[in-house]
N, C-alpha and C positions, 0 to 999 in steps of 0.2 A: 467397525461402524463409524469410529471417529474420523478416519480418513475418508470414508464415504461421504460423511456430512460436509467435510471440507471440500471435497470434489464437487458436490452439489452446489455449495456456496460459490465457488469460483466459476462454475459453469453458468449458473443463473445470473451472477453479476456480470459476466461477459455478455450473456444474452441480452441483458437490459441495455448495455452500452451499444450493442449492435442493433437492437430493435428501435431504440428511440429516434435515431436519425431518419428512420423510415416513417415515423409518426410525426416528427417535428421538423420544421425547417432549421437551417443552421443557426439562425438567430435564437430561436426558442431552445434548441439543444444547448447552445452556449450559456443561456440564462440558467437553465436547469443545472448544467454541469458545474458552473461556478459555485452555486450554493451547495450542491452535493459535495464538492471537493472540500469546502470549509467544514461541512457537517462531518465528513469522513474523518478528518483530522481529530476532531473532538470525540466522536463516538468510538472510533477504533481505540483511542487512548483510554476512554472510560471502560470499555469492555475488557481490554487486556489487563489494566491495572486493578480494576475492581475484582475480576475473577481471581487473579493471583492473590490479592490481599485476603479476600474472604476464604478462599481455599486454604491458604497458609494458616489461617486461624482456626480452621476446622481440622486439618490433618494432624494426626498425633493425639487427638483427644476427642473421640467420638461423642463423649458426654456433653461437650460444649457445642455440638453441631447446631442445635436449635438456637442457642444464644448467639453463635457466630452469624447465623442467618439473620436473626433479628438485628444484630449489631450492624451487619452489612446494609440492611434495609434502612436503618436509621441514618447511617452515613450516606447511603444512596439517595434518600429523600433530601438530605441537606445539599448534596451535589446537584440533584434535580432542580431544587429551588434556586441555587446559586448560578449554575450553568444555564439551565433552561430559562429561568426567570431573567437572569442577567442578559442572556443572549437576545431574548425577546425585547428587552428594554433598549438595547443598543442597535436593534435591527434597523431602525430608520437611519441611524448614523452610518452603519455599514453599507446600506443600500445607496444613500444619497452622497455621502462624503467620500467613502472609499471607492465604491464602484460607479459613482456618478449616475445612478439610475434609481430614482425613488420607487419605481414600480417593482423593484426586487424586495421591498419591505415585507409583503405578505409571504414571500418564499422563505425569507430568513426566519419569520415567525413560525412557519411550519417546521423549519429545521430545529428551532428551539424545542418544539414538542417532541421531536425525535430524540434529542439529547436527553431530555427529562425522562423519557420512557426507557432509554438505554441504561441510564444510571440505576434505575430500579430493577430492570430485567437482569443486568449483569450481576447484581448482588444475589439474585435468586440462583442464577446459573453457577456462581461461585460456590454457593452452599452445596449444590448438587455435585459439583466437581470435587469439593473437599470430602464429601462422603463416598467418593469414587464410584458414583453411579454414572458411569460414562455412557452407557447405552441410553439412559434417560436424557442426558445432556445432548447426545447426538440427535435424538428425536426432536428436541426443542430446536437445535440448530438447523436441522433439515426442514422442519416446519416453517421456521422464519425465513430460511433461504428460498422457500417456495412462495410464501405469503408476500414478502416484500416486493419481488418483481411483478407479481400480479397487481398489487396496489399501484406501483409506479406506472406500469404499462397501461392499465385501464385508465388511470388518472390522466396520463398524457393524451390518450385517445379522446378523452372527454373534455379536458381543460388545459391543454398545452403544458408549458413548463410549470405553471402554478398547480395544475391538476396533478402532475407527476409528483411534486413535493407533498401535496396534500395526501395522495395515495400512500406515499412513503410514511407520512406521519400516522395515518390511520392504521397501517400495518404494524408500526411500532407500538401503538397503544393496544392493539388487539393482542399481540404476543405477550405484552406485559400483563394484561388482564388474565390471559390464559395461564401464565406462570403463577400468578397469585391464586387462581382458582384451583390449580393442581397442587402447588407446593405450600400454600398457606403463607403466613407471615413470620413463622418461627416463634419460639417461646423463650422465656428467660426473665429472671428478676434482677440479675446482676446489672450494675451500671455499665453503660457503654464506655469503653476505654478509647476515647477519641485520639488521644496522643499516640498510643500504641498503634492504632489503626492507621493514622496518617504517617507515622514513622516509616511504615513499610510502603504505603500507597504512593506517597509523593515522589520518591526517587524513581520508582517504576513508571509513574505517570509522566515525569519529565522526559525520561528516555523514550517512551513510546510516542509522546507528543512531538518530540523533535524528529523522530524517525518518520512518522506519518506526515509531518509538515514538509520535510525534505521531498517526499514523494508527491505531495499534492499541491503545495502552496504556489508553485509557478503558474498554474493555470489561472487562479483568481488574480494573481499579481499581474499577469499578462493582460487580462481583461481590463483591470483598473488603469493600467498604464496606457493602453490603447485608447480607452475612453478619454483620459486626460489629454493625451496628445491630439486626438481628433477635435476635442473642444477648443484646445489652444490654437488649432489651425484654422478655426473659423466655422467649423461645421455646427449646424444647429444641434440641439440636445438629442433629438430623435435620431438623427443621422449618426451622431457620435456613439450613442449607446448601441445602435443596431450594428455598426461596424465592429465595435468591441465584442459584442456577443457572438457575431459570426466568427471572428478571429478565435475567440475562446472555444467555440464549437469545433472548429477545425483542429485546434491543438488538442482538445480532449479526445477526439477520434484517433489522433496519432498516439496519444498516451495509452489508449486501450490496448493496442497491439504491443507497444513497448513494455507494458507492465507484465505481459504474459510470462516471459522467462523468470522474472523475479517471483511471481506468484507460484510458479512450479518449483523453483529451486529452494524456496523457503523451507521445504521439508527437510533440507539438510540440517537445519538448526535442531530439529527434533532428535536427530542422531548425535550431533556433535555436542549439544549442551550437556546431556547427562554424562557423556564420555569424558568431557573436560572436567565437569564437576567431580566425578569419581576420581580421576587421576590427580586432581588438585588436592582432594581430601586425603588421598593415600600418599601424597608426596612423591608420586611417580613421574619424575621429570621427563623420562624417555617416552612414556605413554602419552603424556600431555603434548610433547613435541610432535609425535607421530599423528595424533588426532588433529592437531591444528594444520600441519602440512598436508595431510590427506584431505581434510575438508576443504581447504582453500584451493588446492590443485583440482580436485574433482569438480568443485563448483565452477571454477573458471572454464574447464573443458565443456561442461554441460551448457553453461550460459552462452558461450560463443557459438555452440552448435545451433542455437536458436536465433541469437541476435544477428550474427553475420548474414545469413540468408534474408532475414526480414529487412535489414538495412539495405542490402544490395538490391532488393526488388521492392522497395518501399512503396512506390506508386502502384504497383500491381497488388501489393498486400492491401492497400486501402480499397482497391476495387473489389476485393473479395466480399466485403461486408457493407460498403457504404455507397450512397449515390455519387454520381460523377463530381458534383461540386466539392466533395470532401477530399478530392485529390490535392486541394490546396494545402492539406496537412501533411502530404507525403515527404517534403523536405525535412520537416520536424521529426517525422518518424525515422528517417534515415540517420539522424543524429541521436535521437533518444534511445533507439534500440540498442546502440552500442554504448551510449552514455549511462544506461541503467545497469550495465555489467559492473562497473566499479561501485555503483550504489549497492547492488546486490552483494558483492564481495565485502563491502563495508558493513552491511547488515549482519552478515555471517561472522565477520571479525568481531563486531560488537557483541554478538551472542557468545562468542568464545570468551571474551573478556568478562561478561556477566557470569558465565559458568565457572570461571576461575576466581570469582569473588572480587572482580574489579568493576563493580557496577557504576561507581562514580566516574571512572575513566570512560566507560561506554557512554554515560550520560553527557560528560563533558565534550567528548568528540562529536556526539550527535548535535549538541547545541552549537558547537563551532561550525559544523557542516551546514546547519540550517542558516546561520548568519551569512555564510558564504553564498548560499543559494539565493537568499533574499536580496542581498546586496548586488550579486551578480545579475539577477534578473532585472532589478530596477535600473541599473546602470546600462546593461547591454541593450535592452529594448528601447530605452530613451536614446541611446547612441545611434541606433540604426533608423529610428523614426518609424513612421507609418509605412505599410506596404508588406509584401510577402515575406520580407526578411525578418519581420518582427517575431514570427513564431520560431524561426531558425535561431535567432538570437536568444530567445528564452530557453530553447533546448540546449544550446551550447552552454549557457550560464549554469543550468542545472547539472549538466554533465561535468563541467569543470569543478563545481562545488563538490560533487560526489567523488571525483577523482582525488581531489586534495584531501577529503575526509578519509579515503582509503589509504592514502600515503601515511597520514597520521596514525591510523589504526595499525598498519603494518609496523610502523616504528615502535609503537607501544608493545605490540605482540613480540617483536624482536627482543625487546628488553625483558620480556616475561619468559619466553621459551627458546630464544635464539633464532635459528633460521625458520622463517615462516613459509616461504614459497620456494620450490625448486626453480631457479631462474631459467634453467634450460627448458623446463616445461612451459614457462611463460613465453619464451621465444618461439618454441615449436607451435604452441597454441596460437600465438599471434600470427605466425606465418600461415598456418592452416586457415585461420579466420580470414585473412586477406584473400586466400584462394577461394574460400566459400563465398565471400562477398562478391568477388569479381565474376565468378561463374553465375551466381544468381542475377547479377546485374546485366550480363550479356545475353543470358537466355531470355527469349521473348516473354513478356509478362503483361500483355495488353488486354487480357481478359482474365476472368476469375480462374478458369481452368489453367491457363498458361501461368498465372501467378503461383498457383499451388505447385505446379510442376517446377517452376523456377526455384522456389524455396526448397523443394525436396531435392533437386539436383544440387543446389548450393550446399545444403546440409551434407549430402553424400560426398561432395568434393572436400568439404571440411574434414569429415571423418576419414576420408581416404588419405588426406594429408597427414592426419595424426597417425594412421596405421603405417604409412610409408616412412614417417619420421620415427617410428617405434615409440610413440608416446603413450599408446593405450595398450591394455592387456587384461589379464584375468582379474586383477585387483579392482579395476574400474567397473567391470560387470558385477562383481560381488557387492561393491558399495552401492551401485544403482539398485540392486535387489533390496538392500537394506533400506534405502531411502523410500522406495516404492511401498515397502511394507511397514514403514515407520509408524509409531504411535506417538502422539504428542505427550511429552512428559507431564506428569501431574504432581 
């Protein structure tokens, strides 16, 4: 049921990104997407770090479960006040000074409500997780996965970008209230050990914050830079912010499809993390090396099977879900689809490092990668200036930052386990990907049906190349079976 809830979450999240451009124009979609991207960086970090921290303090001592739940809620309330309250306070600055659009202030305030609600909700789910009540956790996850898109879509239909964020905030408040109604607030008279709680929470939070920011920060950076450049070129404020929002909307539409391979392959971490942790604990260097090489190779093969056809038929892929004006984002999709392959590989490598007890190395590499992505986006977009090339520059900067991060991760892994990747496999996969890209590119994709056919044919050409080069076999099919049936480690 855990994997079912994740599938529902991914499907509904993708559904929202596809539905909103049909309810909002590109400018309103860009406004919503910019605030949603910033929100996602913080809420995804809160959820991952809080659940792991609370669960860790429950596991192994069921008698402390109620106290750990109460402790998590106390710390969650502090985080809600600091993050939610602090974010609401700086919302005018974020809107006017960073994004150059004071009208975004109420949208950022709605985001602050979402963050505060998530901080409390994640503490409740962490206690459920620590008690190993996975079915109950899955029900909460599926419930929110359905409630959130309803709130966003209905809000967008009634009130454009602001309505969508308000619907999101209301959904977050409702699920938080439901969690309190069902789970209570925990019990316990022992003092809250804030230092012990933060000692585990902070390193996990830093890692997840950097990872999520690498994935999301380029879109709000693009909008802010375009708004600044437009204002500097002499455009009036309304024109500058409208151009920036449209550009951000086109870029976000491209990101939606580029994210799909990463969202699907992340299940590999559910398999590799416990395998690496077990091999490290047992001191089995050979098992550790096999796990790392197998996970990295398998991930590369699967990622390219999706990314190469999407990149090759990028304009047709955009036609599958979006109105014609969103074809402006197709060049960015062509870059991002392939650029997120190294990011996905980096994320898997970082999970390997964490499983091997190298959490600080994973966090350090993530912070370095984030610095590269931020600096690259700021420099690249300003270098090319206004125009269609600005979204391509952002995509290239993000892709380069992710690639450098992957190189660093591979270097650290080599020092840990020796050989990380069979380089012959990299060469054969790369050649097959070129074939898949080329076939998808030349097959007509001027309509939705043609685009789907082009992607399917491109994927088949890629797989055919792997078969002809004798790169795939029974091992890959077995690992695929394990990934599809994987359960998230608790």
